[in-house]
C-alpha positions in Angstrom: 53.9 -16.7 -15.1 53.5 -18.0 -11.6 51.4 -21.1 -11.6 50.2 -20.5 -8.1 48.9 -17.0 -9.0 47.1 -18.3 -12.0 45.4 -21.0 -9.9 44.5 -18.5 -7.2 42.9 -16.0 -9.8 41.0 -18.9 -11.5 39.8 -20.0 -8.1 38.6 -16.5 -7.2 36.9 -16.2 -10.6 35.1 -19.5 -10.1 34.0 -18.5 -6.6 32.7 -15.2 -7.9 30.6 -16.9 -10.6 29.2 -19.4 -8.0 28.4 -16.5 -5.7 26.5 -14.6 -8.5 24.6 -17.8 -9.3 23.7 -18.4 -5.6 22.6 -14.7 -5.1 20.5 -15.0 -8.3 18.5 -17.8 -6.6 17.2 -15.4 -3.9 13.9 -13.8 -5.0 14.5 -10.9 -2.6 17.8 -10.0 -4.4 16.2 -10.3 -7.8 13.3 -8.1 -6.7 15.7 -5.5 -5.4 17.7 -5.5 -8.6 14.5 -5.2 -10.6 13.3 -2.3 -8.5 16.7 -0.5 -8.8 16.7 -1.1 -12.5 13.2 0.2 -13.1 13.4 3.2 -10.7 17.0 4.4 -11.2 18.6 2.9 -14.3 15.8 3.3 -16.8 15.1 7.0 -15.9 18.8 7.7 -16.2 18.9 6.0 -19.6 16.0 8.1 -20.9 17.3 11.2 -19.3 20.7 10.9 -21.0 19.0 10.0 -24.3 16.8 13.2 -24.2 19.8 15.2 -23.1 21.8 14.4 -26.3 18.7 15.0 -28.4 18.2 18.5 -26.9 21.9 19.3 -26.4 22.3 21.2 -29.8 19.3 23.5 -29.0 20.6 24.1 -25.4 24.1 24.8 -26.8 22.6 27.4 -29.2 20.9 29.2 -26.3 24.2 29.2 -24.3 26.1 30.7 -27.2 23.7 33.6 -27.1 25.0 34.4 -23.6 22.0 32.9 -21.8 22.5 31.6 -18.3 22.7 27.8 -18.0 19.5 27.5 -15.9 17.4 29.7 -18.2 18.8 27.9 -21.3 17.9 24.5 -19.8 14.4 25.7 -18.9 13.7 27.2 -22.3 15.0 24.1 -24.1 12.8 21.8 -22.0 9.8 24.2 -22.5 10.2 24.1 -26.3 10.5 20.3 -26.2 7.5 19.7 -24.1 5.5 22.3 -26.0 6.2 20.4 -29.3 5.5 17.1 -27.7 2.1 18.3 -26.3 1.2 19.7 -29.7 2.1 16.4 -31.4 0.1 14.4 -28.9 -2.9 16.8 -29.3 -2.7 16.7 -33.1 -2.1 13.0 -33.6 -3.7 11.6 -30.5 -7.3 11.4 -31.8 -6.0 10.0 -35.1 -4.0 7.3 -33.4 -6.9 6.3 -31.2 -9.2 6.2 -34.3 -6.7 4.1 -36.2 -6.1 1.7 -33.3 -9.9 1.1 -33.0 -10.1 0.5 -36.7 -7.3 -2.0 -36.6 -9.0 -3.7 -33.6 -12.2 -3.9 -35.5 -10.4 -5.3 -38.6 -8.8 -8.1 -36.6 -12.1 -9.0 -35.0 -13.7 -9.0 -38.4 -11.0 -11.3 -39.7 -11.5 -13.6 -36.7 -15.2 -13.7 -37.4 -14.8 -14.5 -41.1 -12.5 -17.3 -40.4 -14.6 -18.8 -37.6 -12.0 -18.2 -34.8 -14.5 -16.6 -32.4 -17.0 -19.4 -32.9 -14.4 -22.0 -32.2 -13.4 -20.2 -29.0 -17.1 -20.1 -27.9 -17.4 -23.8 -28.6 -14.4 -24.5 -26.4 -15.7 -22.5 -23.4 -19.4 -23.5 -23.8 -20.6 -26.6 -22.0 -23.7 -28.3 -20.9 -25.9 -25.6 -19.3 -28.4 -28.0 -17.8 -28.5 -28.7 -14.1 -26.2 -25.7 -13.3 -26.3 -23.9 -9.9 -26.8 -20.5 -11.4 -27.0 -18.7 -8.1 -23.8 -20.4 -6.8 -22.0 -19.6 -10.0 -23.2 -16.0 -9.8 -21.9 -15.6 -6.2 -18.5 -17.1 -7.2 -18.2 -14.8 -10.2 -19.3 -11.8 -8.2 -16.7 -12.4 -5.6 -14.1 -13.0 -8.2 -14.9 -9.8 -10.2 -15.1 -7.7 -7.0 -11.6 -9.0 -6.0 -10.3 -8.3 -9.5 -11.7 -4.8 -9.4 -10.1 -4.0 -6.1 -6.8 -5.6 -7.2 -6.9 -3.8 -10.5 -7.6 -0.5 -8.9 -4.7 -0.9 -6.5 -2.4 -2.0 -9.2 -3.5 0.9 -11.4 -2.8 3.3 -8.6 0.7 1.8 -8.0 1.5 1.8 -11.7 0.3 5.4 -12.0 2.5 6.5 -9.1 5.4 4.6 -10.6 4.9 6.2 -14.0 4.6 9.7 -12.4 7.8 9.2 -10.3 9.7 7.9 -13.4 8.6 10.8 -15.5 9.5 13.3 -12.8 12.9 11.7 -12.3 13.6 11.8 -16.1 12.6 15.5 -16.2 14.9 16.3 -13.2 17.8 14.3 -14.7 17.3 16.1 -18.1 17.2 19.5 -16.5 20.4 19.1 -14.5 22.2 17.5 -17.4 21.3 20.5 -19.6 22.2 22.9 -16.8 25.3 21.3 -15.4 26.3 18.7 -18.0 29.6 20.4 -18.7 30.6 20.0 -15.0 30.4 16.2 -15.1 33.9 15.9 -16.5 35.2 18.1 -13.6 33.5 15.9 -11.0 35.0 12.8 -12.5 38.4 14.2 -12.8 38.2 15.4 -9.2 38.2 11.7 -8.1 40.7 10.5 -10.7 44.3 10.0 -9.7 46.7 12.6 -11.1 48.4 9.9 -13.1 45.3 9.2 -15.2 43.8 12.7 -15.4 44.9 13.5 -19.0 43.8 10.1 -20.3 40.5 10.3 -18.4 39.8 13.7 -19.8 40.5 12.5 -23.4 38.2 9.4 -22.7 35.4 11.6 -21.5 35.6 13.9 -24.5 35.7 10.9 -26.9 32.8 9.2 -25.1 30.7 12.4 -25.3 31.3 12.5 -29.1 30.4 8.8 -29.4 27.1 9.1 -27.5 26.1 12.3 -29.3 26.9 10.8 -32.7 25.0 7.6 -32.0 21.9 9.1 -30.4 21.4 11.9 -32.9 22.3 9.6 -35.8 20.0 6.8 -34.6 17.1 9.3 -34.2 17.7 10.6 -37.7 17.8 7.1 -39.1 14.6 6.2 -37.3 12.8 9.3 -38.6 14.1 8.7 -42.2 13.0 5.1 -42.1 9.5 6.1 -40.7 9.1 8.6 -43.6 10.1 6.0 -46.1 7.7 3.3 -44.9 4.9 5.9 -44.5 5.3 6.9 -48.1 5.4 3.3 -49.2 2.3 2.5 -47.2 0.4 5.3 -48.9 1.5 4.1 -52.3 0.5 0.5 -51.8 -2.7 1.4 -50.0 -1.9 -0.1 -46.6 -4.4 0.7 -43.8 -3.4 3.1 -41.0 -0.1 4.2 -42.5 0.7 6.9 -39.9 0.1 4.6 -37.0 2.3 1.8 -38.5 5.0 4.3 -39.5 5.0 5.6 -35.9 5.6 2.1 -34.6 8.5 1.8 -37.0 10.0 5.1 -35.8 9.9 3.9 -32.1 11.3 0.5 -32.8 13.9 1.7 -35.2 15.9 3.0 -32.3 16.9 -0.6 -31.7 19.6 -1.4 -34.3 18.9 -4.0 -36.9 16.1 -6.0 -35.3 13.9 -3.0 -34.5 12.8 -2.5 -38.1 12.1 -6.2 -38.5 9.9 -6.3 -35.4 8.0 -3.2 -36.6 7.0 -5.1 -39.8 5.2 -7.9 -37.9 1.8 -6.1 -37.6 1.9 -4.8 -41.2 2.5 -8.3 -42.6 -0.3 -9.7 -40.4 -2.6 -7.1 -41.9 -1.3 -7.7 -45.4 -2.0 -11.5 -45.1 -5.7 -10.7 -44.2 -5.9 -8.3 -47.2 -4.8 -10.9 -49.7 -1.6 -12.1 -51.5 -1.2 -9.0 -53.7 -0.9 -6.8 -50.6 1.7 -9.2 -49.1 3.8 -9.0 -52.3 3.6 -5.2 -52.3 4.5 -5.0 -48.7 7.4 -7.4 -49.2 8.8 -5.3 -52.0 8.4 -2.2 -49.8 10.3 -3.9 -47.0 13.1 -4.9 -49.4 13.4 -1.4 -50.8 13.3 0.3 -47.3 15.8 -2.2 -45.9 18.2 -1.7 -48.9 18.0 2.1 -48.7 18.5 1.9 -45.0 21.6 -0.3 -45.2 23.1 1.2 -48.3 22.3 4.9 -48.1 20.7 6.1 -44.9 22.8 4.5 -42.2 26.2 5.1 -44.0 25.3 8.7 -44.9 23.9 9.6 -41.4 25.9 7.4 -39.0 29.1 7.2 -41.1 31.8 5.4 -39.2 31.2 7.1 -35.9 30.6 3.9 -33.9 33.2 1.8 -35.8 31.5 -1.5 -35.0 31.1 -4.3 -37.4 27.4 -5.1 -38.3 27.8 -8.8 -37.2 29.0 -7.5 -33.8 26.0 -5.2 -33.7 23.6 -8.1 -34.4 25.1 -10.4 -31.7 25.1 -7.5 -29.1 21.5 -6.5 -29.7 20.1 -10.1 -29.8 22.1 -11.1 -26.7 21.1 -8.0 -24.8 17.5 -8.3 -25.8 17.4 -12.0 -24.6 19.1 -11.3 -21.3 17.7 -7.9 -20.3 14.9 -7.0 -22.8 14.1 -4.0 -25.0 16.1 -1.6 -22.7 19.2 -3.8 -23.1 18.8 -3.9 -26.9 18.5 -0.1 -26.9 21.7 0.6 -24.8 24.0 -2.2 -25.6 25.6 -0.7 -28.7 26.6 2.7 -27.2 27.8 0.9 -24.0 30.0 -1.4 -26.2 31.3 1.7 -28.1 32.1 3.4 -24.7 33.9 0.3 -23.4 36.0 0.3 -26.6 36.9 4.0 -26.1 37.8 3.3 -22.4 39.9 0.2 -23.3 41.7 1.9 -26.2 42.8 4.9 -24.0 43.7 2.9 -20.9 45.2 -0.1 -22.7 48.8 0.9 -21.9 48.0 1.1 -18.2 46.1 -2.2 -18.3 48.9 -4.0 -20.1 51.4 -2.5 -17.6 49.4 -3.6 -14.7 49.1 -7.2 -16.1 52.9 -7.3 -16.8 53.6 -6.1 -13.3 51.3 -8.6 -11.7 52.3 -11.5 -13.9 55.9 -11.1 -14.9 57.0 -13.6 -17.6 58.3 -16.7 -16.0 58.9 -20.2 -17.3 56.0 -22.4 -16.4 
């Protein structure tokens, strides 16, 4: 291998790293990346996720000779109708359970004297205090907070509305024209790589479908298991806590552990017997998940070692946050598919660029 070429490529790599580090120091660039991520990337992720969840139903309508647009509209109507019914049916219950949990935590804080300690910290000598001046300062402060909160609430509401609208649009067009994505990609693929790219797209589609549907099934199974266990051991708010488990279980490995933080906090306040019962429930659920549910549902579709999964999820969660932990495993699986199919071309390119020479 030519030593000069090696030095040149190492120099380019180092300069690229330095450039990325320097760019990261500019707040404008970081703000721009954050806006692009929140406005574009996140809606695309949720749109693709919902697409693979609803794809079997959409495919069923298409097999009945229904037009693509009508099939997509009917699929989305059924989905949103079910979601609206679930929100209507469980909404009041969740609010009631949340208020009950809040009251329980306040009661625990009062029993242990936490609130009194906080009041002692913030209370001071009330003598010789300019109450009028303090009132004016507080009034100005709270008026400013109200104005700022109202503006922030409006901005957050508009952002949420635009994100939901974008997710709905992405979902609709994926359901309607999802099968045309491969044609669009192949249109811009060189003839030499068309066959390999077509195989890669097909395998990637199967990987994403297997992962998302499998992970949703695993999350639902785990939520049902812990809900049944909560009812047996007498844990408070079992439906609410099981719903939290269902949502967080979409994050591999660490999601279930995070979902058990609140139940263990409640169990500690309820006494050591409840802690022991909850710990046994956690061990049983984790064992069934690892030994039965995940192997039976997910199988070997992802073909990723569990240790690799843990490092990927923890690393992505640290660098990007919950969204990174959610998408890192399928992205890694897709990169493996791409590398496996294009490996001969990559090796050929490297051998062409760096022919074997005596250093």
